[in-house]
N, C-alpha and C positions, 0 to 999 in steps of 0.2 A: 099376185094369186097366194090366196090363204095355203098355208103349207100344217101339216099335219107330223106328229109324235106319236112314235111307239112305245108304247111302257110296256115294258114284262112286270107284272104284278106281282108275281112269286106263289099266287096260291095255283093249286093244280085243282084241273078237272074232276068230277067226281069217276070213282073206280080206279084212278090213275095210280101207280106206284111211284116213288119219290125217287126211287136209285134208277130208274126206267126212261124216267121222263128228264135226270139229269144228264145221263147219258146221250139220249136222244141229241138234246141242245148243245149240250159240248161238242158232240160231233160237227152238227151244223155250223157251229162257229168257230169250228177247226181248234178248239182248244182243249188241252189237257183237263180230266177229271177235276182233281185238284185245283185247280188254278180256277175253271168255270164258279164251281164251287163256291170258291173263296170270293172272287172279284164279282162277278154278277149275281149268282142265285141268291147269296148270303144279303146281297144290299136292296134287292129288292122290295118294293117297286122304286123303279128309278128307267129313265129314258133311255132306251138302246138306238134308236133311230130319229133324229132330225131333222126336220127341211124334208119332208114326202111331198107329194103328193095324196091325196085322198087315195085313187086307187092302188098306186103302188102300197099304200101304210095296209089299206082294209086289207089286198092281198098276204101282206107278210103277218101279217096279225091272224088271218085264216091257219096260213100252214103252222106258225104257231100252236095254234087252238085244238091242231090236227096232232101236234105232237102230245100232247096234254096238259098243256099249262096255259094258265087266262092271261090275257093280252089285249089292250086297250088302245084305242086308237083317239088322241085327242087334239084339241089345236093347238100351233106350236105356240110356244109365249117365251118371249124374254125374262120375263120374273121367274125364276125357280127359288126354289126351297129344298132345303132336308130334312129328313127326320129321324128321332136319335130312338130305340124301342129298346128296352134291355139292355142298355148299355153299349149297341153297336149303330153307327150312322149308318143311314141308306139313303139313295136317292141321286143325282135327284131330280125330283120332279116339277112340274108344273105349279106355282103355288096355288093357281085355281081349281089345283085337285086335290090341296090339303084334304080337302071332309071327304072326300072321296077312299082315301088310305089310308088317312091318321085312325088311329086308336085310341083307346081311352088311356090315361098315362103316357102317352108318348109326349116329346118334346121336338118342336121345331125352329130353325132358324131361316132367315133371309141368307141367300146364296150372297157369299161374300160380306155376312154379316160375322159379328162375333158372340152376339148374346144368343140364348136357348130361350125358347118362350112354353108355358106348358099350352098343352092344345087345348083347347075350348071349341066342342063341336057349332059348327056353323052350318048353314044352309049351303049345301053346295051349287054351284051354277053347272054342274053334268048332272043329267037322270040317272036315276040307279041302274045297274045292268038290268037287262031283261031276262026272263028267263030263257033259256035255252031250248030250241024246240026239239022233239024229243027225234026227230029226222035228223035232224043234223048231232044231235048227241051219237047218235047210232054210225051218221058215217064217220064224225070224227071218232069214234072209238074202232072203226075198222081203219083206218090210216094211221091210227096209231100202233096196229100191230104191224104192219106193214106200208111205212109211209112211202108217198109217191117221188119220183126222182124228183128234186128241187127244179130242174129246167120244167117237168110239164105244171108247175105252178105259176108260172109266170114267163112272157118274153124274156130275152135275155136285156138286161144284161140278168144272168142268173142269181138263183137268194146266195150262193155261195159268195158273189161278189159284192151282192149289194147287202148283204146282210156280215160282211166281214167284220171282225168284232171290234167297237171303238178301242180305243186307244183308255185306261181306266182311271180316273174317274172318266165316265163316258166324254163328257164335257172338260175339255183342259182349263176352258175359264171357269170353271166351277169347280173349285175346291174346297172341300168341307170344311166345315167351320171348327175350332179347338172343343176338343171334348171337358166338359167341366169337369177338374179334379174328384175324385171318387172322396166320399167323406171319410173320415178318420175313426175307425172304431173306437167307441170309449175306453178308457181306463179305468179298470174293477178298483173302486178306496180299497174294498176289503184285500186285497193284492199288496198294495202298498202300507195299509198300516200291520197287515204281518210281516212284510219285510222291517219294518221298523221296530216293531217286537222282539225279530229277531235278533237284531244288532244289540236290542236291552239285555235278550238274555245273556249276551257273552259277558255285560259286566256283572248283573245278577243271577246266575245258574240256577238257582233252584226252579226260576221261573220257564226251564227249559220245557219240560212237557208242555206245560200249555203252547210255550210256543209252535211245537210240533204239530199236537194237534189243530191250533188255529190254522198251519199253513195246509193241513191235508183238509180241513174242512173248505177253505177257499178253493183248491184246487178241485176238489169234487164239486164245487159250485161253477164256476167256469168249465170244467168237462161239460157240462149242461148247456152251457151258453156261451156257443163259438163266437158269436158276434161279440163278445169283451176281452178285451186285452188284459196282461196280466201275468200271464202264467210265469214269465221269467220270475217277476217278482214274488210269487208265491213258491216257485223251487228253491231259490236263493233263500225264502223265511225258512223251509223246510231244511235244507242245506245247514245254515246257521243254528236253529233249533237242535237239530241232532248234535252239531258240534261241542254245543254248550253243555247237551245232557251228558257227552260223553266225557267232559272234562269235570264233570260236576261227579259224574260216578265214581271217577279215576282220580280223586283229591289225593295228594300224597301226605304221609302222614305226618304230623309234627316233629320237626326238630325237636331232640330230646334236650332239656333243657339243663345242664350239670351245675349240680351243687356248690356254688361255691368256696371255694377254700376256707376254711375256719382259720385264725389264726391261732397259734399256741398261748399261754399252756392252754390241753386239752381240759376239758370239764370232766368230772369223776361219774362212773354209770349212778344210774338211778338207784333209788333204796331199795327198790323190787327186784333188783338184779345182783343183789346182795349174797354174798356166797353162803353157805350152809355153816360154813366154824370157819373162826380166823387159824390162819395160815402160822403154826410156827416159826419162829425165827429162826432155828435151825433148819428148817426146810427151804424157806426163803433164800437160805447161803449156798443150799444142792442146787436150786432151781436154775437152768438157763437163765445168761442175762439178758436184760433187752437189747434189740438189734435198732430200733426205730421208734417214732415218735407213738404208733398204734399199742408196740408192747408195751411202752412205761406208763400209756393211757389203761391200759387193763390193770397195772402194775396199783392203780390208785385204787384199786376196789380188792385190795389183797389179795386177789388172784396168784396163783403160780403157773408161768410159761412151762409146757412141757417141750417145747423147741420146734414144734412140727407148725409149720406155716407155708402159704403159698402167695405169690404176687402174679396178676394178671393185667399188663396196662395201669389202670388206675384202682385196681381193685386187688384188696388185701385181707386175705382170713388169715385167722391164727388160731391155734388148739390152747385151750387153756384148762388147767384143773381147778372147778370151784369147791373142792372140798379135797382134803387128804386125810390120809390114816395117820396113825399114831406113829408108822415108820416111815414119814414122809411120801407114800406111794399115793398116787391118784385113785381117787374113790369114785368120783362123776368127773365129767368132763364136758366141757361146751365150745363151740364154735363163735367166733365174733367177727362180724362183716364190717367194712369201712372201706368208704369211697370217697376218692379226694382226699383222705387223710380226715374224713367225716366218718363218725360210727355209726352203722344203720343198726345194729342190735344183732342178737344171736341168732342163729340159724336154727336151732331147736326151741321147741316150744319149752322142754323140760330137759334138764340137764341130763347126758347119759351117765346113769349109775352102772358100774363095774360088776354090781351084784344080780342084777337084771336085764341089762342092756349095755352092749360095748361099743364103744365108737370106733369100730375097725378103719374106716379108712376115709378120705374124705378129697377130692379133684375141683379144682377151678378149672373146669374147661375152658372158658374165657373169661373177659371182664366182665360177663353180666350172668354165665352160669357156672352152679356148684351142684355138685353131686356127692353125696353125703351115703355112707352104707352102715349100715346098723346091725350089729348079731344079738340075739336073742339068747340068752342065755338061760340054764336052768339053776337048780338050788345049787348042782356040784360046782365046785370053783375048776373054772376054763372049760364048762362044757357048754359053748357058744358055736351052734351050728347054722341055724334058720339065720338068714339074712336079709333085710330089709333095703332098697334103694330109698332116697329121697332124691328131690328134684329140687333147686332153690332156683329163685331169678334174679339181677338186681335191675331194677325197673325205675326209667323216671317217671315223676309224676308231677301234679301241678305243684307240690310244697319242693320238691326236690329230689333227690335217689332214694327208691324205698326197697327193701329185700320182703320176698312173698314166696311160699312154697306151693310151685308147680305142680296139681292135682291130676 
């Protein structure tokens, strides 16, 4: 005797609500809603009964239609097939019914096979579904609102007994074939280039702003193309570029290059620093004697030491009289600065004359800063009230240490 199989197509009849229909079917199969939806309805079309006689299959199909879902009765076959639609495996169904249920873009596989084939439409051996009779539709809609007791549809065994949900997959011997691995999304070439460029900026930091802009551009490009990979590379490029930029902006100042010590004897002062007048011999005898090489260097220019000098670290400042009166009193004073024993130059552009400007005081704050206080005098001797403070700095330069006024 020929047998039939009952197939749940998964399509709803007109005017039916999906949640309501699924609830009715889950109750008829005695299954939880979530399990029924995942294991049965989302795998439709699939065979839910095999080896039925035609009358039983038609009765159960009619009852399923009365619940609002499309069900078909087809000849049972040992040749089964599986469908893959939107990445989900459906079935099994009779292989001869593929053209009835397969859609464009589906793939199919023989039961027990390993290879998937693109679906190519072929002529179905089964006629298309007939248009439902209006009276049947009205009866089915009425039955959907109040489904009759399952015992009234068919003689015992009742549908609850005959339609017990089969183990899933419905046929134990019909195991779904393995799904093909999903294609890996392509990697953005721009993201890789941006990350390599970010590494380059660590070696040559002036390129850091370009690396940051490039990484931001790649991130915006990838944001608009979610299927491309490479966001990790772009973020790494942005971090590398930002790090190189910070290092570039905070470069440490070059270490000062100390002027090497000049071997003795020291050279005399240049001619433009010559004294106004030659110091008398008796004045030289009254002046304080030199205490170091710097003092002896100053005496080579016929200057007289006043005895006031300061040393801080490697810096030495000495006050010298560049001219004297007839009674051996200083009439003009100058400050001379040395670093590492090397003469840097006079602190004042013009020697302080006691007649107009008196060198009141000087203070070597540290080995690189000198403060000089000058008092402005009037024509009256000793009338020096207004004061001016000048600041000088001993700074490292390209050719050695230099002396300059701080404005």
